[in-house]
C-alpha positions as CSV (number, residue, x, y, z in Angstrom):
1,M,0.0,0.0,0.0
2,D,1.2,3.5,-0.8
3,F,-0.4,5.1,2.3
4,D,-2.2,4.2,5.5
5,V,-4.7,7.0,4.9
6,L,-5.5,8.8,1.6
7,V,-7.9,11.8,1.8
8,I,-9.8,13.1,-1.2
9,G,-10.4,16.9,-0.7
10,G,-8.3,19.6,0.9
11,G,-11.0,21.7,2.5
12,P,-11.8,22.0,6.2
13,G,-12.8,18.3,6.6
14,G,-10.1,16.9,4.4
15,Y,-7.0,18.9,5.4
16,V,-7.9,18.5,9.1
17,A,-8.4,14.7,8.7
18,A,-5.1,14.5,6.9
19,I,-3.2,16.4,9.6
20,K,-4.8,14.4,12.4
21,S,-4.1,11.1,10.6
22,S,-0.4,11.9,10.3
23,Q,-0.3,13.1,13.9
24,L,-1.6,9.7,14.9
25,G,1.3,8.0,13.2
26,L,-0.4,7.1,9.9
27,K,1.4,7.6,6.6
28,T,-1.0,10.1,5.0
29,A,-1.7,11.8,1.6
30,C,-4.3,14.4,0.6
31,V,-5.6,14.8,-3.0
32,E,-6.8,18.3,-3.9
33,F,-7.8,19.7,-7.3
34,D,-7.9,23.2,-8.7
35,S,-8.1,24.6,-12.3
36,T,-4.5,25.9,-12.4
37,D,-1.9,24.0,-14.5
38,D,1.1,24.8,-12.3
39,N,0.8,21.4,-10.5
40,K,0.5,23.1,-7.2
41,V,-2.1,22.1,-4.6
42,K,-4.6,24.8,-3.7
43,L,-5.6,23.8,-0.2
44,G,-8.4,25.2,2.1
45,G,-11.4,24.3,0.0
46,T,-14.4,26.6,-0.4
47,C,-14.1,27.9,3.2
48,L,-10.6,29.4,2.9
49,N,-10.6,30.3,-0.8
50,V,-14.1,31.5,-1.7
51,G,-16.3,31.2,1.4
52,C,-15.9,31.7,5.1
53,I,-12.7,33.6,5.2
54,P,-13.0,36.0,2.2
55,S,-16.6,36.8,3.1
56,K,-15.7,37.6,6.7
57,S,-12.9,39.9,5.4
58,L,-15.4,41.8,3.3
59,L,-18.0,41.9,6.0
60,D,-15.5,43.5,8.4
61,S,-14.2,45.9,5.9
62,S,-17.7,47.0,4.7
63,Y,-18.8,47.4,8.3
64,K,-15.9,49.8,9.0
65,F,-16.8,51.8,6.0
66,H,-20.4,51.9,7.1
67,Q,-19.4,53.1,10.6
68,L,-17.4,55.9,9.0
69,E,-20.3,56.9,6.8
70,S,-23.1,56.9,9.3
71,G,-22.3,55.1,12.6
72,L,-20.0,57.5,14.6
73,E,-21.9,60.7,14.9
74,E,-23.6,59.7,18.2
75,H,-20.1,59.1,19.6
76,G,-19.2,62.7,18.8
77,I,-17.0,61.7,15.9
78,S,-17.2,63.3,12.5
79,A,-15.0,61.8,9.8
80,G,-16.3,63.5,6.7
81,K,-17.3,61.6,3.6
82,P,-15.2,58.3,3.4
83,K,-13.6,57.3,0.2
84,L,-14.1,53.7,-1.0
85,D,-11.2,51.8,-2.7
86,I,-12.8,48.5,-3.8
87,A,-9.5,47.3,-5.3
88,K,-7.6,47.8,-2.1
89,M,-10.4,46.1,-0.1
90,M,-10.2,43.1,-2.4
91,D,-6.4,43.0,-2.3
92,R,-6.6,42.8,1.5
93,K,-9.1,40.0,1.3
94,N,-7.0,38.1,-1.2
95,A,-3.9,38.6,1.0
96,I,-5.7,37.0,4.0
97,V,-6.8,34.1,1.8
98,K,-3.3,33.6,0.5
99,K,-1.8,33.6,4.0
100,L,-4.2,31.1,5.4
101,T,-4.1,28.7,2.4
102,G,-0.3,28.9,2.5
103,G,-0.5,28.1,6.2
104,V,-2.3,24.9,5.4
105,S,0.5,23.9,3.0
106,H,3.0,24.7,5.8
107,L,1.0,22.5,8.2
108,F,1.1,19.7,5.7
109,S,4.9,20.0,5.4
110,H,5.3,20.2,9.2
111,N,3.1,17.1,9.8
112,K,4.6,15.1,6.9
113,V,1.4,14.9,4.9
114,T,1.9,14.2,1.2
115,S,0.1,16.7,-1.1
116,I,-1.2,15.3,-4.4
117,H,-2.4,17.6,-7.1
118,G,-5.4,16.4,-9.1
119,K,-9.0,15.2,-8.9
120,G,-9.5,12.0,-7.0
121,Q,-11.9,9.2,-7.8
122,L,-12.6,6.2,-5.6
123,L,-12.1,3.0,-7.7
124,N,-12.4,0.4,-5.0
125,A,-11.9,0.0,-1.2
126,N,-8.2,0.6,-1.5
127,T,-7.6,2.5,-4.7
128,V,-7.9,6.1,-5.8
129,E,-7.3,7.3,-9.3
130,V,-6.0,10.9,-9.6
131,V,-6.3,13.0,-12.8
132,D,-4.2,16.2,-12.8
133,S,-5.1,19.4,-14.6
134,K,-3.3,18.1,-17.7
135,G,-5.3,14.9,-17.9
136,K,-2.6,12.6,-16.7
137,K,-3.9,9.7,-14.6
138,K,-2.2,7.9,-11.7
139,S,-3.5,5.4,-9.2
140,Y,-2.6,5.3,-5.4
141,T,-3.4,2.6,-2.9
142,A,-4.3,3.1,0.8
143,K,-5.4,1.0,3.7
144,N,-8.0,3.6,4.5
145,I,-9.7,6.3,2.5
146,I,-11.5,9.5,3.7
147,L,-13.8,11.3,1.2
148,A,-14.0,15.0,1.8
149,A,-14.9,16.6,-1.6
150,G,-17.0,19.4,-0.2
151,S,-19.9,21.2,-1.9
152,R,-20.7,23.6,-4.8
153,P,-23.3,26.4,-5.2
154,I,-26.6,25.4,-6.6
155,N,-27.5,27.0,-9.9
156,I,-31.2,27.5,-10.9
157,P,-32.5,27.2,-14.4
158,S,-34.6,30.4,-14.2
159,V,-31.6,32.5,-13.5
160,P,-28.5,30.9,-15.1
161,W,-25.1,32.3,-14.3
162,N,-23.2,34.2,-16.9
163,G,-20.2,35.1,-14.8
164,T,-20.7,38.8,-15.2
165,S,-24.1,40.2,-14.4
166,V,-25.5,37.0,-12.9
167,I,-23.1,35.4,-10.5
168,G,-22.9,32.9,-7.6
169,S,-21.5,33.5,-4.2
170,S,-17.9,33.2,-5.3
171,G,-18.3,35.8,-8.0
172,A,-20.0,38.1,-5.4
173,L,-16.7,38.2,-3.5
174,E,-14.8,39.4,-6.6
175,L,-16.8,42.4,-7.8
176,N,-14.6,45.3,-8.8
177,E,-17.3,48.0,-8.3
178,V,-20.4,48.6,-6.2
179,P,-23.6,47.8,-8.1
180,K,-26.2,50.5,-7.9
181,K,-29.1,48.0,-7.8
182,L,-28.3,44.5,-6.6
183,A,-30.7,41.5,-6.4
184,I,-29.9,38.5,-4.3
185,I,-31.9,35.2,-4.7
186,G,-32.0,33.5,-1.3
187,A,-32.2,34.9,2.2
188,G,-30.2,32.2,3.9
189,V,-26.7,32.5,5.5
190,I,-24.9,33.4,2.2
191,G,-27.6,35.8,0.9
192,L,-27.9,37.8,4.1
193,E,-24.1,38.1,4.5
194,L,-23.5,39.2,0.9
195,G,-26.5,41.5,1.1
196,S,-25.0,43.1,4.2
197,V,-21.6,43.6,2.5
198,W,-22.9,45.4,-0.6
199,S,-25.6,47.3,1.1
200,R,-23.1,48.8,3.5
201,L,-20.9,49.8,0.5
202,G,-23.8,51.6,-1.2
203,S,-25.8,49.1,-3.2
204,S,-29.6,49.2,-3.2
205,V,-30.2,45.6,-2.2
206,E,-33.3,43.5,-2.7
207,I,-33.5,39.9,-1.6
208,F,-35.9,37.3,-2.8
209,E,-36.7,34.3,-0.7
210,A,-39.1,31.4,-1.4
211,E,-39.7,30.6,2.3
212,K,-42.7,32.5,3.8
213,E,-40.7,33.1,7.0
214,L,-37.2,34.6,7.4
215,L,-34.8,32.1,8.9
216,P,-37.3,29.4,9.7
217,M,-34.7,27.5,11.7
218,L,-35.1,30.1,14.5
219,D,-37.9,30.8,16.9
220,R,-40.4,33.4,15.6
221,D,-39.8,35.9,18.4
222,V,-36.1,36.0,17.6
223,A,-36.6,36.0,13.8
224,K,-39.1,38.9,14.0
225,V,-36.5,41.0,15.9
226,I,-34.0,40.1,13.1
227,E,-36.4,41.0,10.3
228,R,-37.2,44.4,11.9
229,E,-33.5,45.2,12.3
230,F,-32.7,44.3,8.7
231,K,-35.5,46.6,7.5
232,N,-33.9,49.4,9.5
233,Q,-30.6,48.6,7.7
234,S,-32.5,49.0,4.3
235,L,-32.2,45.4,3.4
236,N,-35.4,44.9,1.3
237,I,-36.3,41.2,1.9
238,N,-39.2,39.7,0.0
239,L,-40.5,36.5,1.5
240,G,-42.7,33.8,-0.1
241,C,-41.7,34.8,-3.6
242,F,-40.3,33.0,-6.6
243,V,-38.0,34.1,-9.4
244,K,-39.7,32.7,-12.5
245,G,-37.3,33.9,-15.2
246,S,-34.5,36.3,-16.2
247,K,-33.4,38.2,-19.2
248,T,-29.9,39.7,-19.5
249,S,-29.3,42.7,-21.6
250,R,-26.1,44.7,-22.1
251,N,-26.4,46.8,-19.0
252,A,-29.0,45.1,-16.8
253,V,-30.7,41.9,-15.7
254,A,-34.5,41.8,-15.8
255,L,-36.1,39.4,-13.3
256,E,-39.7,38.1,-13.4
257,V,-40.7,37.6,-9.8
258,E,-43.9,36.1,-8.4
259,I,-44.8,38.0,-5.2
260,E,-48.0,37.2,-3.4
261,G,-49.4,35.5,-6.6
262,K,-48.6,38.4,-8.9
263,L,-45.9,38.6,-11.5
264,E,-43.6,41.6,-11.3
265,K,-40.7,42.6,-13.5
266,K,-37.7,44.2,-11.8
267,S,-34.4,45.4,-13.3
268,F,-31.0,45.2,-11.6
269,D,-27.3,45.8,-12.4
270,K,-26.2,42.6,-10.9
271,V,-27.9,39.4,-9.6
272,I,-26.4,37.0,-7.0
273,V,-27.8,33.5,-6.9
274,A,-27.4,32.2,-3.3
275,V,-30.0,29.5,-2.9
276,G,-27.8,27.0,-1.2
277,R,-25.1,24.4,-2.0
278,R,-25.0,20.8,-3.2
279,P,-22.5,18.0,-2.4
280,F,-19.6,18.0,-4.9
281,T,-19.8,14.3,-5.6
282,D,-19.6,14.6,-9.4
283,D,-17.2,11.8,-10.6
284,L,-16.1,11.1,-7.0
285,L,-17.2,7.5,-7.1
286,G,-16.0,5.0,-9.7
287,K,-18.7,2.9,-11.3
288,D,-17.7,-0.3,-9.5
289,C,-16.3,1.2,-6.3
290,G,-19.1,-0.3,-4.1
291,L,-20.7,3.0,-3.0
292,K,-23.7,4.9,-4.3
293,L,-25.2,8.3,-3.9
294,D,-28.6,9.0,-2.5
295,E,-31.3,10.9,-4.4
296,R,-29.7,14.3,-3.3
297,G,-26.2,13.3,-4.2
298,F,-25.0,12.6,-0.6
299,I,-23.0,9.6,0.5
300,E,-24.7,7.5,3.2
301,V,-22.7,7.1,6.4
302,N,-23.3,5.9,9.9
303,E,-22.9,8.0,13.0
304,F,-19.2,7.7,12.8
305,C,-19.0,8.8,9.1
306,Q,-18.2,5.2,8.0
307,T,-19.6,4.2,4.6
308,A,-20.8,0.8,3.5
309,I,-17.2,0.0,2.9
310,A,-15.7,-0.4,6.3
311,N,-12.3,1.2,5.6
312,V,-13.8,4.2,3.6
313,Y,-15.1,7.2,5.5
314,A,-16.9,10.3,4.1
315,V,-17.1,13.7,5.9
316,G,-18.3,17.2,5.6
317,D,-20.6,18.6,3.0
318,I,-20.9,15.3,1.1
319,V,-22.8,13.6,4.0
320,R,-25.9,14.4,6.0
321,G,-26.2,17.3,8.3
322,P,-25.5,21.1,8.0
323,M,-22.8,22.2,5.5
324,L,-20.5,23.9,8.0
325,A,-16.7,24.0,8.1
326,H,-16.5,23.3,11.8
327,K,-18.8,20.2,11.5
328,A,-16.6,19.0,8.7
329,M,-13.4,19.5,10.8
330,E,-14.8,17.5,13.7
331,E,-15.9,14.7,11.4
332,G,-12.5,14.7,9.8
333,I,-10.9,14.3,13.2
334,M,-13.4,11.6,14.2
335,A,-12.7,9.6,11.0
336,A,-8.9,9.8,11.6
337,E,-9.2,8.8,15.3
338,R,-11.5,5.8,14.5
339,I,-9.1,4.6,11.8
340,A,-6.4,4.8,14.4
341,G,-8.5,2.6,16.7
342,K,-9.8,5.3,19.0
343,K,-13.4,5.8,20.1
344,M,-14.1,9.5,19.3
345,E,-17.6,10.6,18.3
346,V,-19.3,13.9,17.3
347,N,-22.2,15.3,19.3
348,Y,-24.6,16.2,16.4
349,D,-27.1,17.6,18.9
350,L,-24.8,20.6,19.5
351,V,-23.6,21.8,16.2
352,P,-23.5,25.7,16.4
353,S,-24.5,27.9,13.5
354,V,-23.6,31.6,12.9
355,I,-24.6,34.2,10.3
356,Y,-22.1,37.0,10.3
357,T,-24.3,39.9,9.6
358,H,-24.3,42.9,12.0
359,P,-25.6,42.2,14.5
360,E,-24.6,38.5,14.3
361,I,-27.0,35.6,14.5
362,A,-26.0,32.5,16.3
363,W,-27.8,29.4,17.6
364,V,-27.3,25.9,18.9
365,G,-29.6,23.1,20.1
366,K,-33.4,23.0,20.1
367,T,-36.0,25.6,19.2
368,E,-39.5,25.9,20.7
369,K,-40.9,24.2,17.6
370,D,-38.5,21.2,18.0
371,L,-39.3,20.8,21.7
372,K,-43.1,21.0,21.1
373,A,-42.8,18.4,18.3
374,E,-40.9,16.1,20.7
375,G,-43.4,16.6,23.5
376,V,-40.7,18.1,25.8
377,E,-42.0,20.7,28.3
378,F,-39.7,23.7,28.7
379,N,-39.1,27.1,30.3
380,K,-37.7,30.0,28.4
381,G,-35.8,33.2,29.2
382,N,-35.1,36.2,27.1
383,F,-32.8,39.2,27.7
384,P,-32.6,42.2,25.3
385,F,-29.2,43.8,24.6
386,A,-31.1,47.1,25.1
387,A,-30.8,46.3,28.8
388,S,-27.1,45.6,28.6
389,G,-24.8,48.3,29.9
390,R,-21.9,47.2,27.7
391,A,-24.0,47.1,24.6
392,L,-25.4,50.5,25.3
393,A,-22.0,52.0,25.9
394,A,-20.8,50.6,22.6
395,G,-23.9,52.0,20.8
396,D,-24.7,48.4,19.6
397,S,-27.8,47.4,21.6
398,A,-30.1,45.7,19.0
399,G,-31.1,42.1,19.6
400,L,-31.6,39.6,22.4
401,V,-30.5,36.3,23.9
402,K,-33.0,33.5,24.3
403,V,-32.4,30.3,26.4
404,L,-34.6,27.2,26.5
405,A,-34.4,24.7,29.3
406,D,-36.1,21.4,30.2
407,K,-39.0,22.2,32.6
408,E,-38.2,19.2,34.8
409,T,-34.4,19.0,34.8
410,D,-33.6,22.6,34.0
411,Q,-31.0,21.4,31.5
412,V,-30.3,24.0,28.8
413,L,-31.6,22.6,25.5
414,G,-31.2,25.6,23.1
415,I,-29.7,29.0,22.8
416,Q,-30.4,31.6,20.2
417,I,-28.7,35.0,20.0
418,F,-29.1,38.1,17.8
419,G,-26.6,40.8,18.7
420,N,-23.1,42.2,18.6
421,G,-20.6,39.4,19.5
422,A,-23.3,36.6,19.2
423,A,-20.9,34.1,17.8
424,E,-18.5,34.4,20.8
425,I,-21.3,34.6,23.4
426,L,-22.8,31.4,21.9
427,Q,-19.6,29.5,22.3
428,Q,-19.7,30.2,26.1
429,G,-23.2,28.7,26.2
430,L,-22.2,25.8,24.0
431,I,-19.4,24.8,26.4
432,G,-21.9,24.6,29.2
433,M,-24.4,22.6,27.1
434,E,-21.7,20.1,26.2
435,F,-21.4,19.3,29.9
436,S,-25.3,19.2,30.4
437,A,-25.4,22.5,32.3
438,S,-28.7,23.7,33.7
439,S,-30.0,27.3,33.4
440,E,-29.3,27.5,37.2
441,D,-25.6,26.6,36.5
442,F,-25.4,29.5,34.1
443,G,-27.1,31.8,36.6
444,L,-24.7,30.8,39.4
445,T,-21.7,31.4,37.2
446,M,-20.0,34.8,37.7
447,F,-19.8,36.9,34.5
448,S,-17.5,39.9,34.1
449,H,-19.1,43.3,34.3
450,P,-19.7,45.1,32.0
451,T,-19.7,42.6,29.2
452,V,-22.2,41.7,26.5
453,S,-21.9,38.1,27.7
454,E,-23.9,39.1,30.7
455,A,-26.9,39.0,28.4
456,L,-26.5,35.2,28.4
457,H,-26.3,35.2,32.2
458,E,-29.5,37.2,32.5
459,A,-31.4,35.1,29.9
460,A,-30.5,32.0,31.9
461,L,-31.7,33.6,35.1
462,A,-34.9,34.6,33.3
463,V,-35.7,30.9,32.5
464,N,-36.7,30.6,36.2
465,K,-37.9,34.2,36.6
466,Q,-34.8,35.3,38.5
467,A,-33.4,37.9,36.1
468,I,-32.1,41.0,37.9
469,H,-31.9,43.6,35.2
470,I,-35.3,43.1,33.5
471,G,-38.8,42.3,34.7
472,N,-39.7,38.6,35.0
């Protein structure tokens, strides 16, 4: 055998699985493909190259621009009219991406992981065929194989991409000017984040979403606060509507949209299609490899990410569950650990989610709808950031923290946060939930004052009507 472990895919699930496998003493290689012909491996996957990292760079840069333009007056600061240099903003974003992807290459070298350039296909339980960018084929054998091919954006027939005026999420991170009128199809994580970026930079943004409710994965009381705040930010979100068709001319894109049963025609400079992602399993499995895809293109695995072939694992966006980088990373580690004979598992009940708008949206665990469907009786506590001294001092007091706890045991079952620093606050709650903490445990924990994290403390106290800084 050429390797103990061979990983197909160099994104978050794949590169982490490769590093962990090597750390566990296994001879490891990772196959990654990109469109260049320089025979160099482009590591990091969607997350580092055209997803998580570049989008957060633009989100932070655009928010700083927005603050200069309209967010500092109440602090007694006048900066005049700010000047926007899109090219420099994009250069900064690209430099961050290059640094981090180069960092993965360094980690491979440090951990003695072999990088193989090309597109891998599973031929059988122990063989992977790799085709490089020049079409040259070579086969490698391994005792164990981890599939981590990631995902790709979904295209829709009614609004096909053309790479210029109609683009996907990757193209939206490469625009060289601010569109005057921008349409975004999809009000999920990607749509809301991209809408925030370009709205802050001056675009008139209109978002079209097929769902009748904004962010249906959240409780309605939290989602309503979010919807109200986004309206205040001039994000025009149309719910329960369908884009039926599009027509591209030289300078514009005309969309035919069904809103409340009526067809409307709207014209935009640019259209971003952000309706979700699909598993990138195209040509991943050889005809006689022994594995098949389900009707949605996913590879079936058990709770340990093991496929129907005992020594072949699949992780990340090509298997069930949310398409999140941190979920892929933990699955990659689990696969490596189990190959090495260890007993690691992933707690799929506590996979956190974050939308990096401003304010941020973060949640983990159960919602009220989930608990009612399961017949679980619960108590709930809310605390608004408007009652947080630290949030008020920062001039950033929109949003709330919500905590759900089992009525009988008081164990915290779900946390939802909309507010400045929501992602970091949620992580504190998640650590407690991982150890089955009760709302009383959170309430008895001393939180630094003044911090925005105190909102979690107060929401936990409110579960049992013991909050100090709001009425119960």
